[in-house]
N, C-alpha and C positions, 0 to 999 in steps of 0.2 A: 523322211527328213532329207532336206536338200544338202547338196555338197557344201562344205564349208570348213571352218577351223573349229575344232572341238576340244574340250577338256573332258577326258574320260576317267572314270573312277571305279574302282572295285570295292565292293563291300562284302565282308564275310564275318561269320561268327562261329564259335564253338567247333573248331577243327584242330586236329593235331598238326604238327609241323609239316608232315608229309602231305596232308590234305590241303593245307594252305598253299604250299608250293604248287600242287597240282591245279588248284584254282587259279593261281596267278598265271600259270602256263596256259590254261584254257582261256583266260581273259585276253592274254597277249595274242593268242591265235585268233580269237574273235575280233579283236581290233585290227590285226593284220588283214584278215579276210575282208572286213568292211573298208579298210583303206584301199585295197585292191579293187574290190567289186564296186563300191560306191564312190570311190575316189575321195574318201575322207582325208582330211589333213588333221592329224591329232597333234595339238600343240602341247598338251601335257597329260600326264597320267599320275594318279596317286592311289594309295591303298588305305582303306579304313578297315582295320581288322580287330575285332573284339575276340581275340583268341581265348578259348576256354569259357566263353559266356554263351548262355542259351539265348535264342531268339524269341523266347516266350513273352518278353515285354520290351519296352524301349529304354529300360534302365541300363544302358551300355554307353561308356564314354565315347567310343569311336562313332557310334550311331548319332550321338548328340553333336559331335563335331561335324559329321556329314550333314546333318540337318542345318546347322549354322552356316556351313559353306553353301548349301542350296539357297538359303535366304540371302546370303551375300552375293549370289549369282556367280559363284566361282566354278560351277559345274554345269555341263551341258548334258552329259550322259552318265548314267550309273549302270554298271554291269554287275550282275550277280550270276554265279554259275547255276544256283538253284534258288528259287524264291524263298525257300524256308531258311536260307542263310540270312535273309533280311528280316523276316518276321514269320511267326507261326500263328499269329493272331489276325483274324479277318478285320477286326476293328482297327488294329494298328496299321494294317495294310491300307485300309481306306484312308486313314489319317495321313499316312506317308504319300499315298497316291495323290491326294488333294494338294499336299505341300509341293510335290514335284510338278504337278500340273500348273499350279499357281505361279511357279517360277520357271516354267518352260524347260523342265528337266525331263529327259527321256529315260525310262527304265528298260533295260534290255536283259532278259533272262536267257541264258544259253542252253538250259535243259528244260525238259517238259515240266509242266506244272500239274502235279496231282498229289493228292493226299498230303497237303502241306499245312493246312490249318487245323489246329487242335479244336476239338469241340468244347463247349462250355463246361462240360463235366471234368475236364483235365486240369 
């Protein structure tokens, strides 16, 4: 991604208060790192947090707000600490990825991606 002015957003679900604050701190550090390394200029940040809700499906108010803001082109970059905070369903991930791509939104995951999708039997 080229240098420019960005609106960065954090999405998280199903964490206790301590976990959410740790995720916020990780995201802040990730943004600061990219501002320094890539010379990003971050115009705004916001948080979409579905506390206490599982990422097993898309039936979450803050995820729906995030999707609406993507369509409204209010978002350039979405940060997640772990991909399973966004979704645990491969089908939902593909749908979200397509939505993000259609609206030129970049998804950045700060931690490794492994064992995140539940299988069809769960």
